[in-house]
Every structure is written in C-alpha cells, then in structure tokens.
C-alpha positions in Angstrom: -19.7 -17.4 12.4 -20.3 -13.7 11.7 -23.2 -12.8 9.4 -22.1 -11.6 6.0 -23.7 -9.7 3.1 -22.8 -11.1 -0.4 -22.4 -7.6 -1.9 -20.1 -6.5 0.9 -18.0 -9.7 0.6 -17.8 -9.1 -3.1 -16.6 -5.5 -2.7 -14.0 -6.5 0.0 -12.8 -9.3 -2.2 -12.4 -7.0 -5.2 -10.5 -4.5 -3.0 -8.1 -7.2 -1.6 -7.4 -8.5 -5.2 -6.7 -4.9 -6.3 -4.2 -4.3 -3.4 -2.6 -7.6 -4.3 -2.3 -6.6 -8.0 -0.7 -3.3 -6.9 1.6 -5.1 -4.5 0.5 -2.5 -2.0 2.0 -4.6 0.9 5.1 -6.1 -0.6 6.4 -3.0 -2.3 6.8 -0.7 0.7 8.1 -3.5 2.9 10.7 -4.5 0.3 11.9 -0.9 -0.2 12.0 -0.3 3.5 14.1 -3.4 4.0 16.5 -2.3 1.2 16.7 1.2 2.7 17.7 -0.3 6.0 20.4 -2.3 4.3 21.6 0.9 2.5 21.7 2.6 5.9 23.9 -0.2 7.2 26.1 0.1 4.2 26.5 3.8 4.7 27.6 3.3 8.3 31.2 3.8 7.2 30.6 7.5 6.6 32.1 10.1 8.9 29.9 11.3 11.7 29.5 14.8 10.2 27.9 13.1 7.1 25.2 11.4 9.1 22.6 13.8 7.5 23.0 11.8 4.3 21.9 8.7 6.2 18.7 10.3 7.4 17.6 11.1 3.9 17.6 7.4 2.9 14.1 6.8 4.2 12.7 9.6 2.0 14.6 8.1 -0.9 13.1 4.7 -0.1 9.5 6.0 -0.2 10.3 7.8 -3.4 11.6 4.6 -5.0 8.4 2.9 -3.8 6.2 5.4 -5.5 8.2 5.4 -8.7 8.0 1.6 -8.9 4.3 1.6 -8.2 3.8 4.2 -10.9 5.9 2.2 -13.3 3.7 -0.9 -12.7 0.6 0.8 -13.9 1.2 -0.1 -17.5 2.0 -3.8 -17.2 -0.7 -4.4 -14.6 -3.4 -2.0 -15.8 -4.0 -0.8 -12.2 -3.3 2.6 -10.8 -1.1 3.6 -8.0 -3.9 4.3 -5.5 -4.0 6.7 -2.6 -2.0 4.8 -0.1 0.0 7.8 0.9 3.5 7.2 -0.5 3.8 10.9 -1.0 2.8 11.6 2.6 5.3 9.1 3.9 8.0 10.6 1.7 7.3 14.2 2.8 6.9 13.3 6.4 10.2 11.5 6.6 11.9 14.3 4.7 10.4 17.0 7.0 11.4 15.1 10.1 15.0 14.8 8.8 15.2 18.5 8.0 13.1 20.1 10.7 13.7 17.9 13.7 16.9 16.0 12.9 17.5 15.2 16.6 14.8 12.5 16.2 16.8 10.3 13.7 20.0 11.4 15.4 19.0 9.9 18.7 16.7 7.0 17.6 18.2 6.1 14.2 17.1 6.6 10.6 15.1 3.3 10.4 12.6 5.0 12.8 11.6 7.2 9.9 10.9 4.1 7.7 8.8 2.6 10.5 6.9 5.9 10.8 6.2 5.8 7.0 5.0 2.2 7.2 2.6 3.1 10.0 1.2 5.9 7.9 0.7 3.6 5.0 -0.9 0.9 7.1 -3.3 3.3 8.9 -4.4 4.9 5.6 -5.1 1.5 4.0 -6.3 -0.2 7.2 -3.6 -2.7 6.6 -2.6 -4.3 9.9 0.6 -6.0 8.5 2.0 -2.6 7.4 1.4 -0.6 10.5 2.5 -3.5 12.8 5.7 -3.8 10.7 6.1 -0.1 11.0 5.8 -0.1 14.8 8.2 -3.0 15.0 10.7 -1.1 12.9 10.4 1.9 15.1 11.0 -0.1 18.2 13.9 -1.9 16.6 15.5 1.4 15.6 15.2 2.7 19.1 16.8 -0.5 20.4 19.6 -0.2 17.8 20.3 3.3 19.1 20.8 1.9 22.6 23.3 -0.6 21.2 25.3 1.9 19.1 24.7 5.7 18.8 23.4 6.5 15.3 25.7 9.4 14.9 28.7 7.4 16.2 29.9 6.3 12.8 31.1 3.8 11.8 28.6 1.7 13.7 29.8 -0.8 16.2 29.9 -4.4 15.0 26.8 -5.3 17.1 25.0 -2.3 15.8 25.9 -3.1 12.2 24.9 -6.7 12.5 21.6 -5.7 14.2 20.8 -3.1 11.4 21.5 -5.7 8.7 19.3 -8.2 10.6 16.5 -5.6 10.6 16.8 -5.0 6.9 16.8 -8.7 6.1 13.8 -9.2 8.4 11.8 -6.6 6.5 12.7 -8.3 3.2 11.5 -11.6 4.6 8.2 -10.1 5.6 8.0 -8.5 2.1 8.6 -11.9 0.5 5.8 -13.4 2.6 3.5 -10.5 1.7 4.3 -11.1 -2.0 3.5 -14.8 -1.7 0.2 -13.8 -0.1 -0.6 -11.4 -2.9 0.1 -14.0 -5.5 -2.2 -16.5 -3.7 -4.9 -13.8 -3.5 -4.7 -13.2 -7.2 -4.6 -17.0 -8.0 -7.8 -17.7 -6.0 -10.2 -16.3 -8.5 -13.3 -18.1 -7.2 -14.2 -15.3 -4.8 -14.1 -12.7 -7.5 -16.6 -14.3 -9.9 -19.5 -12.2 -10.7 -22.9 -13.4 -9.4 -24.7 -11.6 -12.2 -26.3 -8.9 -10.1 -25.7 -5.4 -11.8 -25.8 -3.6 -8.5 -23.2 -5.9 -6.9 -21.1 -5.7 -10.0 -21.2 -1.9 -10.0 -20.1 -2.1 -6.3 -17.2 -4.4 -7.3 -16.1 -1.9 -10.0 -16.2 1.0 -7.5 -14.3 -1.0 -4.9 -11.5 -1.7 -7.4 -11.3 2.0 -8.6 -11.7 3.2 -5.0 -8.5 1.4 -4.1 -6.5 1.9 -7.3 -7.9 5.3 -8.4 -7.9 4.0 -12.0 -7.8 0.8 -14.0 -8.1 -0.3 -17.6 -10.9 -2.5 -18.7 -9.0 -5.8 -18.9 -7.7 -5.3 -15.3 -11.2 -4.4 -14.1 -12.6 -7.6 -15.7 -9.9 -9.6 -14.1 -10.2 -8.1 -10.6 -14.0 -8.0 -10.5 -14.8 -11.2 -12.3 -17.2 -9.3 -14.6 -16.9 -10.4 -18.3 -15.7 -7.6 -20.5 -18.9 -7.6 -22.6 -20.9 -7.0 -19.4 -18.3 -4.6 -17.9 -18.9 -2.1 -20.7 -22.5 -1.8 -19.5 -21.5 -1.4 -15.9 -19.0 1.3 -16.8 -21.6 3.1 -18.9 -24.1 3.1 -16.0 -21.5 4.4 -13.6 -20.3 7.0 -16.0 -23.9 8.2 -16.6 -24.3 8.5 -12.9 -21.2 10.6 -12.5 -19.4 8.0 -10.4 -16.8 7.1 -12.9 -15.1 8.9 -15.8 -13.2 7.6 -18.8 -9.7 8.4 -19.7 -8.6 7.3 -23.2 -5.0 6.9 -24.1 -3.2 5.7 -27.2 -3.1 2.1 -26.2 -6.0 1.5 -23.8 -9.1 2.8 -22.1 -8.9 3.7 -18.4 -11.7 4.2 -15.9 -11.2 6.6 -13.0 -13.4 7.0 -9.9 -14.8 10.5 -9.2 -15.3 12.2 -5.9 -19.0 11.3 -6.1 -18.0 7.7 -6.8 -15.9 7.6 -3.6 -18.8 9.0 -1.6 -21.2 6.5 -3.1 -18.8 3.6 -2.4 -18.4 4.8 1.2 -22.1 5.2 1.7 -23.0 1.8 0.2 -20.3 0.0 2.2 -21.5 1.6 5.5 -25.1 0.6 4.7 -24.1 -3.0 3.9 -22.0 -3.1 7.2 -25.1 -2.0 9.0 -27.1 -4.8 7.4 -24.4 -7.3 8.4 -24.4 -6.0 12.0 -28.2 -6.3 12.2 -28.1 -9.9 11.0 -25.4 -10.7 13.5 -27.5 -9.3 16.3 
C-alpha cells in the first residue's frame, strides 16, 4: 500500500468533491454526446452546407460553459479553469482555418479534441480517454461514410448515433460517480488542524476559482464558525480575497494562493514519496 500524508489526502479529497459539485466530468461528456446526436440529425443537409455541421462542436462547448456558469448560483461553486473556452476556441479555429480536418475525419473529431484538452488540463483520465476514443471513432466513421457526402449513409448514420449515445452513457456513469463522491462525506471531515483546513480551502478554490461559504463548509468539512477564521487567515496572507454580492459572500483564490497550493502539494508529495521509499 502506498504511503500517504493526511494533509495531501485531505486536499485531494476536497478537490475531487469540488469537481463532483461542479459536474466537471459529466457536463462536457453529456454535451459532447448531445452534439454528436445533433451532427447525426443534421446529416440531411446538402453537402455544400457541411460547414454548419463543423460548428456544432464549438456550440457544444459553449453550451457546456454556459451551463457550468449557470450552476454557480445553485451550487455556490465557481466554473473553475478547466478550459471550456480553450476547447471552444480551438474547435472553432480548426473549423475555420483548417476545415479539411473535419471534412476528412468528421466533426466529432473536434469534440474528441476538446475533451482531450479538458482532460489534460484537469488531469482527468476519463475525459481525455473519452476524447481519444471519440477522435478514433470519428475517423472510423469517416471510413464508413464520407463526412461531406451528405446525407450520411445508413451505416454511417447509425454509427454516429451510437457514438452520441455512448458518450451520454459515459456521462450518466460519470454523474453517478459524482453523486457518490458527494454523498460519501466521511473523507471530507475536518481533522481540526488549521494548516490542513487551510489547505482544504485552497484546494477547493484552486479547482473552482471561487465558492461561497456554505459550499466551502460542505466541501471541506470545516464548520462555518471555524471556516470564518480560516478565511480570515488566508485573506490576511493574501492567498484568498473576498467578493461580496447582494445575496452571499464569495471567496476567490489569488495568484499567490495558487502558487502556495502548488508549493504545498509538491512538498507533501515529496514527503509521501520519501515514506514510500
């Protein structure tokens, strides 16, 4: 069994719970699946309108971001820096600047590319593996039926629908996993160490960019009465800043806070590796 450091485990648990609260896995997978189904539905377009199809992936990532942004208020957790904008811009640039790529390998390839970007940025294996699988499937579909040969052949249409449904199934499994992560609150309970609790708070904010106090208490396991002290200490140190709105108080991580989080995590990983050796 690998050696562990309680503070590092606490930070990793808080980050995983934050990603689950943000639906950082299920959202992009679900919208990618829906986008593939839209591509299948648009297969009745004339071939000279195929450029509309290649814009669907960018629209899918835009819808992902808009939904994630809309969830901020009910969840109390920010959008994070997963790279939805990067995936959107990248898919749009490929569609406009090098359209021969989706023309020859299929528009779903752009969705897969975006998922790979999201997965690598978040170190989320499920997302980048799903992205690679989508890219491979898109290339395989192009071998069955030329993407610009609209309407798609029956085998090509069936395979495209199957790809979209497959991504939706994976999204459903990811959603179930996120709910299980949030339901298993034992791993998030505070152990009463201020330094560890501070690290938990930074881990949550490092993933979500910002969160309100009820969400921070829920995701870190720190009681709200103690959380106020932790936020005060972090704010005084310049690692967190407050943002007060009409209805709630938000805490945002600063650049110095991200650097502190990275430094402390690396130090704790070094301790874990030393114990393992």
